[in-house]
Structure formats: structure tokens, C-alpha cells
N, C-alpha and C positions, 0 to 999 in steps of 0.2 A: 638854321640857327644851331650853334653848338652849345655845349653845356655852359660855357662862360656867358654866352648871350642870354641863355635862359635865366641864369642867376641875376643878371642885370635888370630883368623885367620885374623882379620881386620888389614890391613897394616897401617903403620904410616901415609899414605896419607888420608885414610878414616877410622875413628873409628866407632864403633857401635852407639855411641851417635850422631855423626855427620850424620850417615845414617838415624837414626830415626828422627832427627830434620829435615832433608831434606824431609822426608815423610810427617811429620806434616805440614811443610810450603806448600808443594804442595797440600795437601788435603784442606788446608784453602784458597788456591789461587783460585779466581773465574775464572782464565784463564785455569785451569785444567778442561776441559769439559768432565768429565767422569761420567757415571751413578753411582748410589748408589751400584749397583751390582759390577761394576768394582772397585770401591773404596774398597768394602769389600774383593774382590778377592786379590787386591794388598796388603792390610793389612795382610791378611791370609798368603800370600807367604812370606812376610817379617818376620812375626812372626815365621813361621815355620823355616825359615832360621836361625834366631838367637836362636831358641830353639834347633837347631841341627837336625831337622827332615826333611830337604830338600830331603834327599835320599828317603824318603817314600812318597813324594808328587807325586801323579799320578792323572790322569783324574778321576778315581773312587773316590779318597779321596776328591778332589775338589768338585765334584758333590754332595757328601754327606754332607761335612762340610760347604761348602759355599752356594751352590745353593739349599740345602734342598731336594735333590732327595732321593728316598727310597733306601735301601740297595740292592734292586734288579736292580739298575741302570746298564745299559749296554752301555758302550761308543761306541760300534760298531753300535748301532741303534739310539743313541741319541748324536749328535755332539756338544751339548751345550758348553762343556768345551773348545774344540778347537776354536769354534766360538768366545766365550767371551774372551779367552786369546788373540786371534788375534786382537779383538777390543781394548783390553786394551793396547796392544803394539802400536796400531795406536794412541790411546789417549795420551800415553806417548810421542810418537814421535812428535805429534802435539804441545803438551805443551812445550817441550824443543825447538821446532822450532819457536815458537811465543812468548815465555815468555819475558816480558820486564825487569824482574829482573835478577840480576846476580845469576846464579845457581852454587853453590859451589860443590854440589854433585848431580850427575845424576843417577837416578835409571833406570836400563834397564832390559829387560826380553828377553834374547837371545833365538832364535828359537831352537827347538830341545829338550827343557826340561822346567821345571817349577821352575828353580832356579834363583832368581834375582841377578843382579850384581850391585855394587855401584862404580861409577867412579868419581874420583876427577876432578875438573874443569880444572886442568892443563894437563889432558890427553885427546887426541882427540878421543880415543876409548879404550875399556877395554883391559888391559894387566896385567900380573902378578904383576907388581910393584904398581899399583894403584887401583886394583879391589879387593873387598872382595870376597874371594873364598869359595867354599864349596865342599864336596865330590861330585864327578860327579854322576849325576842322569842318570842311564843307559837307562831310558825310553825315547824313541824318539817319538815325537808326531805323525808323519805319520805312524810309524810302531808299535804303541802301540797295544798289543794283546787285544782282546775283553774281557769285563767283568772281569777285574783284581781286585782282592781283595787287600786292602792295606796291606803292610808288617806288620807282627806281631811285636809289640814293645818288647824290652827286658824286663824281669821281673823287677818290681820296688821293690819287696819284696820277701822274701823267701817263697815258697809255703809250705803248710801244709804237715806234715807227710811224707809219702814215695814219694810224688810227688816232684822230685828234679829238679835241673837245666836241666837235660837231657830232662825232659818233656817240659820245656819251649822251649828248643832247637827244640824239635819235632814239636812244633807249627810253628816255623820259617821255619823249613825244609819242612813242609807240605805246607806252603805258596809258597815256591819256586817250589815245585812239581806241585802245582796248576797252576802256570804260565807255567812251561816247559812241562807238560805232558797232564793235563786235557784239556787245551785250545789249544793244538797243534795237529790238525788232521794230519795224519790219525791214530795216536796211540789210541788204546783202553785203557781207564783208568783202573787201578787196583781197583776193588771194593772189599773191605775187609768186612768180617763178624766178629761177635764177636767170641772170641776164644773158643776152646773146651778143657776141662780138664777131664782126665781119672783117677779115684781114684783106686790105687792099694794097696794091703796089703803087706807090706814088710815081708820078711821071718824072723822068730825069734821074740823075744820080746813079751812075753805075751801068754796067751792061745789062741788057735784057735777061741774059742767062743768070747772072749773079742775083738779079732782083727776083726772078722766079724761084731760084733755089732758096733764097732767104725766106720768101713768102711761104713756100711749101714747108720748110723746116719750122718756121714759127707756128704755122697752123698745127703741125705735128706736136710740138711741145705744149702749146696752149690746150690742146684737146686732152692732155693727160690730167689737167686740173679739173676738179669737180665743182669749182665755184662759178663756172660759166659754160655756155654752149658756144662752140666755135664753128663758124661757117666760112667757106672759101669764097662765097659770092653772096650778094644781097638776096634776101628772100624774094619770091615771086610777088608780083603786084597784088595788092590786097591781102597779103600775108606778111605781117611784120611781127617783131618781138612783142609789141604791146598787145596784139591780138592773142598771143599765146601766154599772156600774163606776166611777161618779163620786160625789162628795159632793154633797148637796143643801142649798141655802140659800133662805131666803125673805127678800125685801127689802120691808119695810113702809115705805111712803112717805106722808107727810102734807104736802100742798102748800097754802100759804095766800098770799093777796095782800091788799094794801090800797092806798091812794092813793099811797104813797111807796116801798114795797118789796115784793119777793117773798121768801118763806121756804120752805125745804124741810127737813123733819125726817125722818130715816131710821133704820132699825134693821135690822141683819143678824141673822137667826135661823137656828140649826141646824135643818134640816127634820126630822131624826130625833129629836133630844132636846128641841126647842123652847127651847133655851138661847139667850138674847140674847148675841151675840158682840161686836158693835160697834154704835155709834150715833153720831149727830152731827146738827148743824144748820148749814145754810149760808144766807146772805142776800145779796141783791143789790138795790141801789136802782134806781129808774127814771130816774135822772139822765142815763144815757148810752145811752138807746135806748127803743124802744117796748116794750110789755108782752111781746109775742111774742118779740122778740129777747132780752130779759132772761131770759125763761124758758128759752130754748134754751141760752144761755150758762151759766146756773146749773146746769142738768141735765147739760150736757156736762162741766162741772167735776166734778160728782158722779160721773158715769160713769168719768172718768179716775181719780178717787180710789178707786173700787171695783175696776175691772177693768184698770187700767194696769199697767205693769211693776212699779211700786212700790205697787200698790194693796192694799186691804184683803183682797180675795179671795186674791190671791197670798200675802199674809202668812199668812192663815188656813190655806191649803192647805199651805204650807211647814211650818207648825207641826204640822199633822196628821202629817207625815212622821216626826216624832219618835216618835209612838205607833203609827202604822200605815204603816211603810215599804212601798213598792211599786215595781214597774217600770211602764213606760208613762208616764202623765202625771207620775208621781213623778220619773222620770228627766229629763223635760223641765224640771221645776222645778230639779233639781240642775244641769242645764246652764245655765239662765238665771242662777242664782246664781254659778256659776263664771265665766261669761263676763263678768258685771258686775264681778266682783272680779279678773279676769285671774289666776285661780288655776290653775296648771298641774296640781297634784295633783287639784283638784276637777274639772277638765276631763277628766283621765284616768279618774277614777271615773265621771263622767257618760257618757263615751264608752262604757265597758264596759257600763254599765247600758242605754244606748240600743241597743247592738248586741244585747244579750240580748233587749230588748223587740222588736226587729225580727225576731229569730229565732222568737219566739213569735207575733207578729202583725205581718205585713208590710204591713198596709193602714191603719195609723193615721197620718193625715196630720200630726198634731202631732209624733209621734215621728220620722217621716221628715224633716220640716222641721228639727227640732232637731238630728238627727244630721248633716244637711248643714251646718248652721251650726257645729257642733262641729268637723267636719273642717276648716272654714275657720279657726276660732279657734285650733286647735292647730298650725296651720301645715302640716298634712299635705297639704291640697289645694294649697298653694302650692309645696311641694317635690316633688310627685309628680303627673305627668300622669294616672296611673291614678286616684289619689285625687281629683284635680280633676274628672275625668270622672264618678267615682262620686257626688261631691257634687252635680253638676248633675243626674244621673239621679235621685237621691233627692229633690231639690227639685222636679224636673219631675213626679215621681209624686205628691208632696204636693199640687201645684197641680191635677193631674188628679183627685185624690180629693176635694179641697176647693177648688174654683175661686172660692169667695167668701171664703176665708180670707186675710186680709192677711199673716199670719205665713208662709204657704206662699210668697207672692210675695217676702217679705223674704229668705227662705232662697234662693229662686231668684236674686234680685238679687246676694246675696253670692257664691253659687257661680259664677254667670256672670262676675262681675267678676274673681274669682280665676282663672277659666279663660281670661281675656283677651277675652271677648266683652262689652266695656264698654257698647256701645250697647244690646244686648239686656238687659244688667243694669239700665240706667237705665229701660228700658221696664217691667221687672218692678217696680222701685222705685216708679215713678209709679203703677203699677197698685195696689200695696199702699197707697200714700197715698190714692188715690181710694176704695179700699174702706173705709178708716178714717181720715178726715181728722182725727179727734180724738186719734189716738195720736201724740203728739209724738216718740216714739222712732223712728218710721218716718221722719219728716222729718229727724231728727238723723242717722240712719244714711245715708240717701240723700244728704243734704247733704255729709257727710264724703267719701263716695266721689266725688261730683262735684268737690269742691274739690281733692282730691289728684290727680284726673285732669286738672286744669287749668281746669275750668269754675268759676272763682272766684266770680263774681257770683251764680250760681244756688246754689252751695254755701253761701255766706254768707247768702243770703236764707232758705233753708230752716233753717239753724242759728238764725237770729234768731227765726223762727217757733217753733221748738222751745223756745228759751230763754224766750220770752215766755209760752208756754202751760204750761210745765212748772213744777210746784211746787218741784222740786229740779233741780239742774243735771244734764243728761245728758252723759255723757262725750264722745260723738261731736260734739254741738253745741258744747260748750265747747272741744274740741280744734280744731274748724274755726275758731272765732272767735279762738282763741289763735294759730293759724297765720296767719290774716289780719292780726292785729296785728303779728306778727313780719314778715310780708311788707311791711307798710306802715311798718316801722321803729318801731313803737310797742312797743319792747322791754320797757318796764316793765309794760305791760298784758299782754303775752304771758307774761312771767315770772310775774305774779300769777296768771293763769289756770293756768299749768303747775304752780305750787305747789299750787293747789286740787285739781288732778287727780292729783298725784303718787302713783303706786302702784309697788311694787317691780318688777313684771313687765311694765310698760307701756313698751316700748322707745321708741315714737314720742314719748311725753310726756317721757321722760328725755332724749332727744336734744334736743328743743325747749328744755327747761329749761337744759341745758348751753349751747346756742347762745345763748339770750337772756342768760344770765349772762355769757357771753363778750363779747357786744356791749356789756354794761354794765360790763365790767371787774370783775365780782364773782368773783374767782378762787376764794375759799373755797367759794362755793356751787357753782361749776362743778365743782370737785374733788370735793365731797361727792356731787353727782349722778352724776358719773362713777364714783366708787367703788361707788355703789349699783347702777349699770347693770352694771358688771363682775361684781359679786358675784352678781347675779341671772341674768346670762347664763351664768355658770359656764363649762362646757366645750361650750357650744353650737357646732356646726360651722359655723353661718352668721354672717358678719360683720354688723355693724349696717347697713352700707350695703346689703348684699345683702338684708337683711330689709326695709328701707324700700322698696327697689325691688320686692321681691316683694309688699309690701303695696299697691303701685300708685302710689307717690309719683312725680310727674314729675321729670325731671332738673333742672328749674328750682328746684323746692322743695328738692331734695337739695343743690343747689349753694348755695342761700341758707343752709340749715342748716350746711353745711360751712364757710361763711364765718364764722359765729359760733363754731364749734368752733376754727377756726384762730386766732381772737383769744384763745382759752383755751390756745393752744399745742398743739392737737390737730387731727387730721384724721379724717374719717369712716372712711377706709380703714384707719386704725390702731386703730379700736375693735374690741373682740371681736365 
């Protein structure tokens, strides 16, 4: 339910404007003897109610959003939320019991949940005819399960490529699983591993030699991706992917050639049910290279479409989370989705899931690497030296456990960059790219870090490589090229790219869009982007300038962006 929906639930006795006016009067009244913490808590609960998010308000979210607790907060060991909510109720009761002014609307906080009610002065107590209502919050204070991650919000925009609505649903389903299984002893949580794929040569279609060459080449390129385990033959009897904690797939490949073109037909099959899940055909002509080169390019493209960030296997695994939620690799998927969408709620849920995974199994390199990247993505590693050091330690351990995993080195790159060890970060990034030169996401991420660090030419080169090879535009590559356009005063191109990248929680893109619009004297667009930025930053304690500095942007880039903001009548220092 959005804000508009919330206002429509207000009865004729109490409207939203009346409820908010009552809140403002009470906050300004010296007889309301509440601490600043209680005032902030009350405003938060009211704002969440009218934004339609009361269902997702829990002790965990209050602790994080209002009281500034870290995302590792555990309500079972820290009762701050229950204590402060109880004190707020007492402050409200005292105010309404002693107020000398006529109270037209009374704000109450019923026990058992965190949903405020608004009662007209003509009603002795809340009832359906005079009370603003919201969907029932099923969380009960005394029975709240420990260490609950906030619900994952519904997607605000369409995800990229093959990541569909089913994947967003998987995140929500995994959140429900986290509540109902992981935190509910004595059940043992399901710890999933990354999937296994077996490459098989289909009968017919091409010579035996060309088929074998194609199969060998495909195994080689697939093995470079960290998202799955690649086998050249089926596991031995009694040993399958499921027994090792991961799902199993068979990839049936038919490769054929003639005088003018190469063609590869493929089918992904569920190893347990033998159900055909995905299939396709790709072709390449011999015009632009010899037969060997054409084969390598064709199979590299197929490998990316299967095992890349937006690939078929990721899509299938995310969909499985709907029916079979898990921790371990399932949490890694949640984190990947949340990071791609810049989804704070999703990141919080993935973070809690990954922490739980580490507590059950501290030797899974995918989980360790993902947790390190989540600490960077949430900003915790940027705002805390302790968390920065922890992110580096997690990434270093992931590298030690999986020295041939490109993903481990990507995590190490990001953690080292945030910790300020930029040269070591770039060494890790180049190592990741060398381990998997087919994964354009690695080039995109490394390119952006190089660019914002002031190594413009190298950053742009890598971004161009990623943009050329990627079927869909990668955020980091597109942002690098947009910043380069802006730096070269190609403001219309920069704005065009920023519009394509626009996401509510992406501060860097929002600032670039405002600055480019300011340079082009597009006041309305600059104002719209600014309003969106302010809305999504909300009560963030960090200014936009501080956030860009923490992200690693050089002073030169920040000054260039500030110049564009100044032409919109703004300054970075004035932004929230």
C-alpha cells in the first residue's frame, strides 16, 4: 500500500491531514514530555503508516532506522525497542491525561504491534468508525522471533535482463523462510551450494570432432564463472548435486558448421526431474574471422548467457528460491539481486541471511565474498573502520578458500578500495578479470573504481569493453561512460545515460542527473531528480557530498558535479 492508499483508509472522522496536524501540535507543545529519541520514534511510526509500510515495521527495522543500531542488531539480546516503545506509550498517556488544550485527534500506540492509531475527540476509545486503520501487523511484541530481518520491499522498477518478477518474489519468499525456518529451532536450516552443470554432446548435428571441440571449449569458458560448478560428465552413482547441497543441471549441446556459419543449439535440463527448462540457438557467420575464432566467440556468448549475472542459471536458481528457500547460496542470490536493484530492504534481509549462513558454515567462499560485498554496498564498511576491516578479512578468507574464484577477488577489490588500499584493490580487480575475462561485470566494476579514483582513460576503456560484450547495459559501465561524457561537457549524452540508470536509491546517478540537467538549464528535471534524491535519503545522517567522498570520488569529479548543481541553484554541501 502506498501513501495514497494509506490516506484513503482514513475515515471521515480523522483525515491524514488532521492526523499529521495533531502530531505537529503535540511535538510543539511543551507539555509533551518526551525525549528526542521518543519524538523521532513517533514520527517514524506515523510516516511509515501513511507511506503504507506499517506491515513491515518490526523491532529490527526500528532499531536500524531510528536508533542507529548496526544491521547485526539482535532484538533477543538488546531490548531497546520494546523499552523505548513502552516509554513512548507512557509519554503519550501522560500528555493526553494532563494536556490543558482541547485534543481533537489523539494518537495512540496499541500494545502488540507498532502501528499507530488516530482517534477522534468524540470517541472514547479506538473503534472502526473513528480510527485510522492499517493492515494488521502480525508481529507481536512479546512473541517476536529473535534477529528478524525486515521484509523485502516489492520491486520499484523492472529488473534487468533475465532477472524477472519471479526473482523479486524469491527475495520475499526467502525472507519468510528466514523467519519461519532459520530462526525456529530445532529445525536444521537448508544450506544450499552453487549449482552444478554437466555439459553433454547431443547426438547428431555436425562432425564428431567439431562436437567434441565445442564441448571442450564450452566447459573451459563455463568453468571461469564462479556462479556454478562445471563437470564434463555426470557424477558417479550415488553422488549428485543435491547430495552436495546444490541443484544439478545438464546442458545438452549440438554444434554444427557449414561453409558460411557456425550454429550451436542448447538445452538446459533439470538433472533430477529431466524436465527441459530452457533452450535456444545461436549462430555466427564466418565473415569476421577464422573458424576457430568464430567458435570461441559463439561459445563465450553462450557461456555468458548461461552463467553470467543475468544468465539462465541465475534466473532458474532464483526461481527455485520461491519453492525451496535456503541459506548459503540462496542468500548469495538475494544479495546479488538487492545489490543490482540498490534495494536497502533487500540488502538488510540478505545481510541477515548471510550472517546466519556464516554462523552455520564459515568456510563457504561464496557466502564470505557476498557478505564482504554487502558490507560495502550497505555503507557499513565505509562508515566504520571496524566493518571495513571485517569486509577485508572476509574477502581475504574467501580468496584463500577459493583462489581460482573471480568472485572472491571482486569482493577483495571492493573491500580493499573502501578500506583505502586502492592499489591493492586494483591488483585484486585485475586478478579477477584475468581469471574470467568473459565476465563483463568484472570489467565494469573495476572500470568504475579506476575512473572515480582519477584513472579516467583506463576506467573508460574497461567500461567500453563491458558495454560492447554485455547484452544488457551494466550499471557500473554505464555510469562510468556517463561521468566521462559529463567530464567532457557532453551533457546531453550524460543525461541520457543517467536517465537510463535512474533508480530511487542510487545517490551517485541522482547527483549526476541533477548536475547534467543543471548544465543544460533543465530546471524541471533537476528539481524532480532532487526531490527523488531527498525522498530516498530521508533521515540519512550522511550528506550527499560525504557519501560521494566515501564512495571514493576524487575531489575533481565532486567539484565538476557541484558546478552543475550550482547552475540549478544548489550546492552539494546543501544536499541531504
